N, C-alpha and C positions, 0 to 999 in steps of 0.2 A: 896249191896256192889258189888256183882258179876256183876250186871247189869251195874253199873257205869264203872267198869273195862272193860267190854265187849264193851260198847259204846265208851270208850276212845280208845281202841284198833282199833275199826272200824274207828274212825275218823283219827287216825294216818295212818292207811292203805290207806284210801281214799286220804289223803293228799300226801302220798308217791307216789301213782300212778299218781296223778295230776302233781307232781313235775317231775316225770320220763318222762311223756309225754311232759311237757314243755321243758325238756332237749332235747328230740328228735327234737322238732321244732327248738330249738336253734342250734343244730348241723347241721340240714338241712340248715337253713338260713345262717349260717356261711360258710359252705362248698360251697354253691352255690351263696353266696353274694346276698341273697334275700332281697329286700327292703320291709319294712313293708307295704308300700302303693301299692305294686304289687299284681297281682292276687294270686301268691303263698304265699306272705306274709299275705294277708287277709284270705286265706284259712286255715292257721295254721294247725290244726289237720286233716282237711279234705284232706290234701295232701295224707295221708295214710288211713284215715278212711272214712266210708260212712256217710256223714253228721256229726251230733254230737253224733254218736253212738260209741260203742266199736268195732263194726264190721269193719274189715279191707277191704279196696278195693283191687283191683288186685295189685297195686303198694305196698301197705302195706303188702300183702301176700308175695310178692317177697322179700321184706326187711326182713320179719319174717324168711323166709327160709335162707336168706343170713346171718342173725344173728346167725344161728345155735345154738340156746339155750342161747347165750349170752344176757345179758340185757343192754349192753352198745352199743348204736349206735355211730359209728365213721364214719369219712370221707371214710375210707377204705371200710366199709360195704356198704355205699352209692354207691361207685364206682363199686362195684361188680354187681350192677343191672342197671348201666347206659346204657349198650348196649341192654338190653332187651326192648321189647315193651309190657309192663305189661298189658295195656288195649287193645291191639290188634287193634289199630287204624292206623297202618302203620308208626308210628313215634317212634323212640327209646325214652326211658325215658329221656336221656340227651338232645335230640333235643327238647323235650317238655319243660324241665326245662329251657333251654336256651331261649326258646320262651315265657317264663312265662305262660306256660300251665300246667294243672294238669296231671301228668303221670299215674294216676289211673282212669281217666275219659275219656272214648272213645269219648265223645262229645267235649272235650277240645283238639283240634288238631292245631298244628302250621300251619300257612298259608304259602304257598310257593309263591315266586315271579315268575311271568310269563313273 
């Protein structure tokens, strides 16, 4: 009986985490008007995470600090890190987002017109 209760609790916990992360993706997409077919839209969780892992990339780390312990990602929190260059590639996070590039991936850099 205890085992079933523990497994049920674990399942609810995992589902809650997945829903929370889905909420983060939705807030990001809504704030920046991200199309599902865009690079950012296809990246989903990888905007903030390294691949499909729980490890945060540099942009995710900056967002974590901006959240300051809160679990609710908002447009205001996202705006706190827009001017930063989380991945140190020479482009601000907002410049990368506007160019449909990943702000936590130094290899994903906006091209400049010459």
